[in-house]
C-alpha positions as CSV (number, residue, x, y, z in Angstrom):
1,M,-74.9,156.8,119.0
2,P,-72.0,158.9,120.2
3,R,-70.2,157.9,123.4
4,S,-71.0,160.0,126.4
5,S,-68.7,163.0,127.1
6,R,-66.5,163.3,130.2
7,K,-69.0,165.9,131.5
8,D,-71.5,163.0,132.0
9,F,-69.1,161.2,134.3
10,C,-69.4,162.1,138.0
11,P,-66.5,160.7,140.1
12,E,-68.4,161.1,143.3
13,F,-71.3,159.0,142.0
14,H,-68.9,156.4,140.6
15,H,-67.2,156.2,143.9
16,A,-70.5,155.8,145.8
17,V,-71.7,153.0,143.4
18,E,-68.3,151.2,143.7
19,L,-68.5,151.4,147.5
20,I,-72.1,150.3,148.0
21,G,-72.1,148.0,145.0
22,R,-69.2,145.8,146.2
23,R,-70.2,142.3,146.7
24,W,-72.1,141.8,150.0
25,T,-71.8,145.5,151.0
26,G,-75.4,146.4,150.2
27,V,-76.9,143.5,152.1
28,I,-74.7,144.2,155.1
29,V,-75.9,147.8,155.1
30,R,-79.5,146.6,154.7
31,A,-79.1,144.2,157.7
32,M,-77.8,147.0,159.8
33,L,-80.7,149.3,158.7
34,N,-82.9,146.5,160.0
35,G,-81.3,146.5,163.4
36,A,-78.3,144.2,163.3
37,T,-75.4,145.6,165.4
38,H,-73.2,142.6,166.2
39,F,-71.0,140.6,163.9
40,G,-73.0,137.4,164.6
41,E,-76.3,139.1,163.9
42,I,-75.0,140.5,160.6
43,A,-73.6,137.1,159.7
44,V,-76.9,135.4,160.3
45,A,-78.8,138.0,158.3
46,V,-76.5,137.5,155.3
47,P,-76.3,133.8,154.4
48,K,-73.3,132.5,152.5
49,L,-71.1,135.4,153.6
50,S,-67.9,134.2,155.1
51,D,-66.6,135.6,158.4
52,R,-63.5,136.8,156.7
53,M,-65.4,138.7,154.0
54,L,-67.8,140.2,156.5
55,A,-64.8,141.4,158.6
56,A,-63.2,143.0,155.5
57,R,-66.4,144.7,154.4
58,L,-67.1,146.0,157.9
59,K,-63.5,147.5,157.9
60,E,-64.1,149.1,154.5
61,L,-67.4,150.6,155.7
62,E,-65.8,151.9,158.8
63,A,-62.9,153.4,156.8
64,H,-65.4,155.3,154.6
65,G,-67.3,156.6,157.6
66,V,-70.5,154.5,156.9
67,I,-70.4,152.6,160.2
68,E,-68.7,153.1,163.5
69,R,-67.2,150.2,165.5
70,T,-67.4,150.4,169.3
71,V,-65.7,148.0,171.7
72,V,-67.9,147.5,174.8
73,P,-65.6,146.8,177.8
74,D,-67.7,144.1,179.3
75,T,-67.1,140.4,180.2
76,P,-66.8,139.1,177.6
77,V,-65.7,142.1,175.5
78,R,-68.4,142.9,172.9
79,V,-68.0,144.8,169.6
80,E,-71.0,146.8,168.2
81,Y,-71.3,148.2,164.7
82,V,-73.7,151.1,164.2
83,L,-74.5,153.1,161.1
84,T,-73.3,156.7,161.2
85,D,-75.4,159.6,159.9
86,K,-73.7,158.9,156.5
87,G,-74.8,155.2,156.7
88,R,-78.3,155.9,157.8
89,A,-78.6,158.3,154.9
90,L,-78.5,155.3,152.7
91,E,-81.9,154.1,153.9
92,G,-83.8,155.8,151.1
93,V,-81.4,154.5,148.5
94,M,-81.7,150.9,149.8
95,K,-85.5,151.2,149.9
96,A,-85.5,152.5,146.3
97,L,-83.2,149.7,145.2
98,G,-85.4,147.1,147.0
99,D,-88.5,148.5,145.3
100,W,-86.7,148.4,141.9
101,A,-85.6,144.8,142.5
102,D,-89.1,143.8,143.5
103,R,-90.4,145.2,140.2
104,W,-87.6,144.3,137.7
105,V,-85.5,141.4,139.0
106,P,-87.0,138.0,138.6
107,S,-87.8,136.1,141.8
108,C,-85.1,133.9,143.1
109,P,-85.7,130.1,142.9
110,A,-86.5,128.3,146.1
111,G,-82.8,127.6,146.6
112,G,-81.8,131.3,146.7
113,A,-80.3,133.8,144.3
114,P,-78.6,132.9,141.1
115,G,-75.2,131.4,142.0
116,Y,-76.4,130.6,145.5
117,R,-75.5,127.1,146.7
118,A,-77.3,125.7,149.7
119,P,-74.9,124.5,152.5
120,R,-74.0,120.9,152.2
121,K,-75.6,118.5,154.6
122,P,-73.0,116.4,156.5
123,S,-72.8,112.8,155.3
124,P,-74.1,110.3,157.9
125,A,-70.9,108.3,157.4
126,R,-68.6,111.3,158.0
127,G,-66.3,110.6,160.9
128,R,-66.8,106.9,160.8
129,R,-64.9,106.1,157.7
130,T,-62.0,103.8,158.0
131,R,-58.8,104.5,156.0
132,R,-58.0,102.0,153.4
133,R,-54.7,100.2,153.8
134,P,-52.5,100.2,150.8
135,S,-52.4,96.9,149.1
136,S,-49.3,94.9,149.5
137,G,-49.4,93.7,145.9
138,R,-50.3,90.1,147.0
139,Q,-53.5,88.5,145.8
């Protein structure tokens, strides 16, 4: 089968897929479509996403005009993230992708998606351990 010609390549489509397809970005947008507007709400809606990665993805989405960041001068200061018209326009895309996943992607095991690791439970002995003293060589 011959390789596709350059006329089949659409740079705009490729850019859109790269933006929305980046790790965590789709689920962040989905959480926001479901009403999450604060950093903490998004973080809770997307398990296993680090605060650092969430902040980076929110900055990217803001730079691309998908979300808008607003600082609310209150005590304490609050920051809200809302989807722009451009971001809300992804609703149909996200629904279609969700429908496709429901039909074609195998169900996740009880522990979560492939590669998902449940958070570790703290050891009951944690914090009560005593440090071993180096041996003096005497027996």
